[in-house]
VOTORPA-36816 format. One record per atom (N, C-alpha, C): y, x, z. Coordinates in pm, whole numbers, plus 50000, padded with zeros to 5 digits. Atoms other than C-alpha are relative to their C-alpha. Last residue first. Example, Ala and Ser with C-alpha at 12.3 -4.5 7.8 and 13.67 -1.06 7.14 Angstrom:
<recs>
498814991849994
498945136750714
501094992350073
498815008950000
495505123050780
501205009050000
</recs>
This chain:
<recs>
501345003949955
257651914151813
499064998449883
500774988549952
261091929951790
498654995950059
500375002749860
262981896751767
499145011050060
498915006149924
264931905651456
499654998150147
498964990049973
262381930051313
501094994250091
500564990649903
259561904851350
500995011050035
499885006649868
261741879151173
499465009150111
498595000449964
262081903150879
500234993650136
499664986349962
258331909650874
501465000550045
500534998049865
257811871950882
500185014450048
499325008549902
260131866250585
499535003150142
498624995349985
258881895850380
500714992050110
500064987249928
255231886850442
501405005750022
500325002549860
255891850650349
499985013050080
498815006149938
257631860850026
499754997650148
499024989449977
254761884349941
501294994750062
500494989949907
252091857949990
501085010350031
500135005749867
253961829049827
499615010650103
498675003249948
255121848449521
499914995350145
499284987549978
251701863849461
501364997350062
500614993149887
249941830549510
500745012950032
499585006949877
252381812449281
499435006850123
498594996549981
251791838249007
500524993750129
500014986249949
248041834049051
501435004950023
500455000849861
248471796249015
499965013950064
498855000949909
250541802248700
499614998950148
499504986649968
247251813548537
501244999450091
500424995349867
245961777748570
500435014250034
500255010449900
247551757448289
499705005550138
498795007949974
249231780848042
499814990250115
498794992049981
246521807548053
501204991450039
499195003050118
243481785248103
501385005950023
499114988750023
240831797548347
500734997949867
499794997850143
239051767548490
501085010649981
500555011650070
237541759148830
500155001249849
501454998250016
238131794048968
499384988649920
500234990250106
241861790148900
498515002449977
499555005750127
242061757649096
499765009649886
501055009350044
239971772949374
500374993549867
501124991950047
242441801549396
498864991249949
499654995050132
245361777449418
498875008249940
499945011550089
243711759149707
500335004349857
501385003950030
242801792249870
499964988049906
500564989750088
246391804749847
498584996349959
499415002250132
247621771849991
499455010049899
500475012750058
245191773750285
500554997249860
501394999750046
245881811250333
499524986649943
500065002750144
249681808750349
498574998549949
499745014250021
249671805150727
499944996349852
501295006850014
248041839750732
500194984949984
500295000450144
251541853550673
498684993049973
499735013750045
252061843951037
499864998749849
501265007450009
250371877151112
500204985649956
500444999550140
253701893651031
498684992749981
499575012350065
254861882051376
499574999549853
501015010449978
252791909951527
500354987149925
499765008749885
255141935451371
498934989250012
499175011550033
253561959851122
500234991650126
499184996350116
252131994751169
500974989049959
498594998949966
250951987251521
500895004249885
499694985949979
247261994351458
501475002550032
500834995249889
246341957651504
500335014550035
499405005549877
249231947051278
499265005350122
498684993849984
248071970150999
500704995250126
500184986549947
244421959651046
501355006850025
500505001149863
245291922851002
499875013750065
498905005149918
247371929950692
499604999450147
499034989049986
244621951550542
501184995750088
500614990949902
242121923450611
500935012050024
499725005749868
244501899850428
499355008250112
498584999449970
244451922250122
500344994750138
499694986249964
240681926850128
501475001350039
500604997649868
240191889050131
500345014150049
499185007049902
242621884449841
499485002550141
498744992749986
240811911549645
500944993250099
500174988649909
237451895349714
501315007550022
500035004949863
238501862449554
499965011650099
498725006649976
239521878249223
500094994950144
499074989349965
236471900849237
501374994350033
500364996049863
234291869849241
500945010950049
499515010749914
236161857348932
499665002850147
498564998249989
235561890948763
500614989350090
499774989349902
231841887948840
501495002550019
500445004149865
231661854048667
500275010550106
499105009249931
233891865648373
499514995750138
500325013850036
231891896048271
500844990650084
500645007449891
232131929248452
499434986649955
501124992649944
232771951748153
499264992050107
500944996850108
234981929047941
498755006550057
500755012350024
236671915448254
498955002149891
501095000449903
237651951048346
499154987349984
499555000449861
239671952548027
498814999350094
501205000149917
238261962847689
500435001050147
499754995249863
241101953147457
498724998950081
500664987349973
240181951047089
500255005750137
499034989350014
242711924246998
499425013850031
499525000150138
240001898346935
500985011349973
501114995550085
238321907447262
500455001049855
500124985549984
241661904447441
498875005749916
498934993850076
242181869447297
499935015250008
500315001450142
238801858247427
501045006949913
501244993150037
239331872047778
499734999549849
499844994950137
242961861547807
498735006349946
499555010950086
242461839148113
500085004349854
501075010150003
240381865948284
500384988849904
501084994950085
242891892848188
498824990449991
499534999750138
245811873048328
498885004449905
499985014050045
243901865548648
500444999149854
501395004250018
243151902648683
499934985749951
500474994850129
246801911248620
498564995849975
499195006350104
247931888248901
499555004649862
500605012950036
245021899449116
500794992649894
501174997250083
246291935249110
499354987049953
499474996050131
249641922349239
498855003149905
499445012050063
247941903549524
500555003149861
501095008850045
245751933349611
500534987649929
500784993250104
248651957949626
498944990749942
499205000250123
250871933649819
499235006349884
499965013950044
248151928150080
500804998649871
501275004650057
247461965350106
500024985849947
499735005750132
251081975950154
498774993649937
499075011249985
250601980850528
500344993349867
500705011349940
247522002250467
500904987750009
501075004550090
249312025250224
499294987750056
499365007250110
252442027350438
498954994349906
499555013249950
250412036450747
500674991549892
501095009149969
248622063450541
500464986450056
500395008750111
251692079650383
498994989450041
498895008750040
253392094650690
499554989649898
499665007849881
250232108950849
501174990549973
500915011349992
249142119650500
500324991150121
501404996249993
252202141550457
499154987650017
500775007850097
255902138950375
498565005249998
500754990450081
257452152150694
499114992049907
501485000250005
260002127550827
499485012249926
500594999849864
263622126850951
498475000649999
499394989749915
265772134550646
499425000750140
500294986550051
263602115950394
500505011050092
500474991549889
263692084150606
499815014649961
499285002749875
265542057750402
499675009950112
498564998750026
264522070950060
500804998050129
499594985850008
260962075950190
501505001649984
500064993949866
260412039950301
500575014149995
498995006849918
261632025149973
500025005550142
498694994350037
259602051249783
501104993850085
499894986449946
256472040849973
501355006349970
499935001249854
256912003449903
500255013950060
498645005249975
257562010949535
500254998650150
499044989350027
254442033149536
501444995150020
499984989049906
252242007249713
501125010149974
500185004349863
252541973049550
500165011050103
498985009749958
254091982649220
499864996250146
498644995950036
252242014849142
501044990550055
499584988049927
249032007749333
501465003349972
499955002849857
248601971949209
500535011850080
498895009349975
249521979748849
500144997250148
498724993350016
247352010948842
501184990650023
499804989449901
244261994448988
501415005949990
499805006149868
244511962248788
500315010550106
498705006449993
244971980948460
500314994350137
499224994649890
242022004048514
501364993550017
500395006149872
239361986048309
500885004050118
501154993249940
241251995047988
499614992950130
501185003850078
243581975547757
498735006850050
500205014549995
246481975648003
498774995449923
500695003549876
246092013348047
499684985150005
499185005549892
247062018147682
499174996150123
500905008749923
244722040147472
500764994450119
501145004250083
246612057847192
499054990550071
501034990050020
249872058647390
498834994649919
499834990450107
251932029747515
498855009749989
500035006850130
251311997747712
500085009749884
500545013549979
250452010348061
499904992649867
501385000750050
250962045947934
499354986450026
500104997750145
254722042747970
498584997649949
499205009850073
254892026048311
499905001849850
500775012450002
252022047148447
500754989549918
501184997650083
253862078848347
499164987349989
499575000350140
257152065348483
498825002349906
499645013750037
255542056848816
500404999049853
501235007950008
253832090748848
500314985949951
500704995350121
257092108348765
498704992349981
499355005850117
258902087249024
499305003949872
500305014349997
256412096149297
500614993049879
501405001650039
256642132649194
499584985450003
500184996150141
260442132649197
498574997449956
499565011250083
260592113049525
499825003249851
500995010849995
258482139649694
500384988049914
501035000050103
260892165949556
498944989050013
501084990250002
263922158649772
498914997449898
501055003049902
266472133049891
498825009549996
499495002149864
269842140849731
498894998850105
499144988649965
268802155949399
500534999050142
500874988549973
265972130349384
500835011950045
500535002249864
268562102249410
499085011550040
498904998249905
270402116449108
499494998250144
499804985649983
267142120148922
501155003050094
501094994449921
266352083448980
500185014850027
499795004249861
269752071848858
498945006150091
498814992749953
269322092248540
500304996650146
500414986249973
265782078748496
501175008250054
500775000349876
267022042548530
499555014150038
499095002449888
269722049048271
499255000150132
499094988649984
267322065048024
500924998250121
500734988849940
264572039048073
500955011650029
500425004249866
266862009448011
499315011450073
498844999149912
268452028247723
499704995350142
499574986049980
265122034847551
501155000950100
500964993849908
263851999247601
500435014350033
499775006249869
266991985147439
499095006350105
498824993749943
266612009947153
500354994350138
500324986149968
263061998247086
501165007350064
500785000449875
264111961747106
499645014150043
499055002749891
266801968046845
499294999850135
499224987849980
264221984046615
501004998350114
500764990349919
261851954646665
500785012850027
500064987550075
264541930046540
499275010550085
499154989249953
263791896746706
499815012549914
499534992450117
262321867646511
500975011150041
498545001350009
262101845946825
500615008249887
499615014049982
258341840146800
501494998049979
500305007750119
257651874546657
500484985750009
499234993950109
259401893846932
499794992449870
498615004649997
258111869647197
500835005849885
499134989049959
254461875347106
501474996149986
500074997849855
252631842247085
500965010750048
499975012649926
253031826246740
500015001750152
498985009350046
253901855046505
500154987650087
498724993450024
252081884346660
501114990149968
499444996349869
249221863746803
501405005649982
499615012849938
248621848146460
500615002550137
498735004250058
248651883046307
500504986950060
498894998449906
245981894946549
501344995049946
500195008649882
242951881546362
501195000650095
499935014450030
244191895846032
499914991250123
501135004950078
244941931246149
500004984749997
499844998650145
248441941946246
498824994549920
500615012150057
248911932846611
500194999949849
501444998150015
249561968346735
499324988249931
500304989850102
253291966846666
498505002049979
499525004650131
253801933946850
499615009949890
500935010450046
251651944647145
500384995149861
501224993350045
253721976447174
498974990049949
499694992150119
257001957147188
498745006549943
499865009550111
255681931147436
500235007349867
501315006450014
254471958747669
500024990149883
500824990950080
257691977747604
498594994449980
499525001250138
259701947847729
499165008849908
500465013050050
257541947048042
500474997649857
501464999950012
257981984348102
499504986949941
500364991950117
261721983348030
498504999949977
499685008050118
262231954648276
499615007549872
500985010850004
260411974548545
500234991049879
501244994450054
262542004648460
498914989449990
499814996650141
265731984748502
498725005549939
499955012550075
264561969048828
500145002849850
501325006349999
263512002448975
499974987549913
500874991950086
266752019548875
498624993849987
499545001850139
268851991349024
499095007649904
500305013850038
266811990949346
500404997649855
501435001050031
266902028949366
499644985949954
500214993250128
270682028749342
498544999449959
499465008650105
270862002649620
499795006349862
500895011550011
268562022949845
500454990649887
501184995750075
270472054949779
499044988249977
499564996250135
273682037649887
498815004149914
499755011350090
272032019050179
500445003849858
498994993450084
270482049250352
500364990149890
499995003250142
268632031550633
501055008649932
498894995150081
267672040350990
499814995749854
498705005349959
265582027151277
501175006349924
499094988649991
262552049351205
501444996050034
500574988049942
259562026051251
501015011250025
500905003249888
260961991051200
499525012850071
499185003749885
263892002650983
499134997850124
499204988449960
261642021350741
500844996850124
500904990549935
259131992750733
500785012150052
500255005049864
261881967750656
499155009850079
498734998749928
262971988650357
499844995450144
499824985949969
259371991850241
501285002650078
500964996749895
258881954250268
500125014750040
499505005349873
262071948150071
499075003650115
498784992649968
260961970949787
500554995450135
500424987149942
257481955349797
501195008950037
500525002149865
259251921449751
499425012750063
498915002349904
261391932549456
499454998550142
499364987449962
258551948149255
501064998050108
501044990049978
256061919649210
500575013750034
500315000449857
258971895449252
498945010350035
499354989149928
259971907748908
499814999350151
501014991749933
257391886048733
500615010650089
500715007949898
259841858448646
498995008150078
499255000049875
262081883848471
499284992450111
500875007449907
259531889448197
500604999750140
500244990749888
261661915848017
499184993350111
500504987250052
261421896347689
499645009550113
501405002250035
261801862847868
499375013049951
500735001449873
264991874548036
498524997449976
500084986949935
266271886847700
499184999350129
501014992450075
265401853547535
499835013950062
501305005749967
267301834447806
498865007449929
500414995749866
270281857847776
498614994850033
499425007949891
270511852147401
499485005150134
501025004849908
269691879647153
500674992550115
</recs>
C-alpha cells in the first residue's frame, strides 16, 4: 500500500476535526489553570490521531464488507477505497487492529498517571469509535451519527485535552465540565454539520445501502434547515462563552469567518452534490476551527 493510498484510507484530510479541538482544549487549560503536562499531552495526541485513523479506516472496511447485495456492489468496486485500489481486506483489518491496540496502550498509560475520569472518557470514545461503523446497527447508519460525531470529536477531545493538563488541580465535576462544553459548542456544531452535509449529499446512496440517517427521517428540506441552524447555535455558544469569561474576548474575531461560512453554506443549500459541494462543509469546518484556534492563541498571548 502506498503512502497516498494509506492517507486516503484513514481519511487524513478530515483530521482537523480532531486536531483543532485538541489545540483548543490545550489553550483552555493554559488560559484558566496556567499549566500544561506536555509529555502526557503529546502521548494523548499520538493516541488520539492513531485511533481517529483507525475509526476512519474501519468505516471504509465495514462499508466494504456490508456492500454485498447487487445494488451495493457498484459502490464496493467503484467508490470504496478498498475495492478501488484492490486492497487486501485482511491486511486492512490487521492495520486497524494495531492502530487501536497501540493507541489504547498509550491511553491506559496516561490513565495510570492521571486518573479514572480519563478512563471513562476514553472508554466512551472507543465505544463510539467502534460502533460508529461496526456492530449490527452502526451509528453512522442511524439518526444519531451527527450527535455522536460532534460530541465525541468536538467536546470529548477538547475535554480530555483540558483534563490531562489539569488533573492534579481540579475536581472532575459539572462545574469543571460545563465551561468546556459551552466553549466547545462551535466545534461540536461544525463537526456535526460535516457529517450532516455528507448524509444529505449521500441521501440516495444511503437509501440503496439501507442506511436510515437523520436525513431519511427529516427529509432533505428539513435537514438543510438543520444544517444552517447548527452553525447559528455554534456561534451563539461562542458568544456566550466569551460573555461568561470562558474564552478570551479576542476569540470573538472568529465571527470574521461568518461571511465566508455563509457563502459556502449558500452554495451547499443550492445543490447537494458529493464531489462538488460537500467540500464546502469541509472548508467551513477548517475555517471556523482554524480561526478559533488562532484567535484563542492570540488571546492567550495578549491576555484579552
